[in-house]
TORLUMMI-215294 format. One record per residue (C-alpha): x, y, z. Coordinates in steps of 0.2 Angstrom, whole numbers. Last residue first. Example, Ala and Ser with C-alpha at 12.3 -4.5 7.8 and 13.67 -1.06 7.14 Angstrom:
! TORLUMMI-215294
{r {68,-5,36}}
{r {62,-22,39}}
! end
This chain:
! TORLUMMI-215294
{r {-398,450,63}}
{r {-408,459,77}}
{r {-424,450,73}}
{r {-413,432,77}}
{r {-407,439,91}}
{r {-427,444,98}}
{r {-436,428,90}}
{r {-422,419,102}}
{r {-427,429,118}}
{r {-444,426,116}}
{r {-443,408,110}}
{r {-432,406,126}}
{r {-442,414,139}}
{r {-458,406,131}}
{r {-451,388,136}}
{r {-442,395,153}}
{r {-459,401,157}}
{r {-470,384,152}}
{r {-478,378,168}}
{r {-495,376,158}}
{r {-503,393,160}}
{r {-488,401,156}}
{r {-489,389,141}}
{r {-510,394,137}}
{r {-501,412,139}}
{r {-488,411,125}}
{r {-500,404,114}}
{r {-513,417,118}}
{r {-500,429,114}}
{r {-496,421,96}}
{r {-514,422,95}}
{r {-513,441,96}}
{r {-500,445,85}}
{r {-504,429,71}}
{r {-521,438,69}}
{r {-518,454,57}}
{r {-506,444,48}}
{r {-520,428,46}}
{r {-532,441,38}}
{r {-522,446,22}}
{r {-517,428,19}}
{r {-537,420,22}}
{r {-543,432,12}}
{r {-527,426,-4}}
{r {-531,407,0}}
{r {-551,410,0}}
{r {-548,416,-20}}
{r {-541,402,-24}}
{r {-522,394,-29}}
{r {-512,409,-21}}
{r {-495,417,-22}}
{r {-485,424,-11}}
{r {-472,441,-8}}
{r {-472,443,10}}
{r {-470,462,19}}
{r {-463,472,31}}
{r {-462,490,40}}
{r {-463,493,60}}
{r {-443,485,64}}
{r {-437,492,46}}
{r {-438,481,30}}
{r {-447,464,37}}
{r {-444,452,22}}
{r {-450,436,16}}
{r {-449,432,-3}}
{r {-459,421,-14}}
{r {-469,411,-3}}
{r {-481,400,-7}}
{r {-499,394,-11}}
{r {-509,377,-2}}
{r {-518,384,11}}
{r {-504,381,23}}
{r {-490,390,14}}
{r {-501,407,14}}
{r {-507,404,30}}
{r {-491,404,35}}
{r {-485,416,24}}
{r {-500,429,30}}
{r {-495,424,48}}
{r {-475,425,48}}
{r {-476,442,43}}
{r {-488,448,58}}
{r {-474,438,69}}
{r {-459,448,64}}
{r {-471,465,64}}
{r {-476,461,82}}
{r {-455,456,88}}
{r {-449,472,76}}
{r {-457,484,87}}
{r {-447,485,101}}
{r {-435,493,88}}
{r {-446,508,84}}
{r {-447,513,103}}
{r {-427,517,101}}
{r {-430,525,87}}
{r {-438,538,93}}
{r {-425,546,102}}
{r {-425,564,96}}
{r {-427,566,113}}
{r {-446,574,109}}
{r {-452,557,104}}
{r {-442,549,117}}
{r {-449,557,134}}
{r {-466,553,129}}
{r {-468,534,126}}
{r {-453,532,140}}
{r {-467,536,158}}
{r {-479,526,147}}
{r {-467,512,149}}
{r {-459,517,163}}
{r {-479,518,173}}
{r {-482,504,165}}
{r {-465,495,175}}
{r {-470,503,191}}
{r {-487,496,189}}
{r {-480,478,183}}
{r {-468,480,201}}
{r {-484,486,213}}
{r {-493,470,205}}
{r {-480,460,205}}
{r {-477,463,225}}
{r {-493,463,229}}
{r {-494,446,224}}
{r {-504,436,213}}
{r {-521,428,215}}
{r {-521,410,211}}
{r {-524,406,194}}
{r {-540,398,188}}
{r {-541,385,172}}
{r {-554,392,159}}
{r {-541,393,145}}
{r {-530,379,151}}
{r {-545,366,152}}
{r {-554,373,135}}
{r {-535,369,127}}
{r {-538,351,131}}
{r {-524,340,145}}
{r {-525,323,143}}
{r {-522,313,157}}
{r {-510,303,162}}
! end
């Protein structure tokens, strides 16, 4: 069995999607845009904010993960609302402090890249299961 490399996944050429998928994606984008405009006007902004909790968890997890990987540690990991969280951590070095700060902002796009790499390998069920599990855990 051949070994798969990250560069093979990134440079792989996927077949063009069918017209029905393009139309469905366009309709979904129109619906999301409409909800983004209508919900705040009707006073139901909380529905949009609740959808952001997964991004907040991934962001804060990035801080916590890098703090631990660079020799520090985490005292507390807290999500205070769907769009706010905090990680109280400690560091041994200035390098650990700086990388931990930057990691929160880098983690959501890296998680998306990881999901894309899994999808390119045909692991859609894995991505859906991980996303559903994170969403369920975030709602608890």
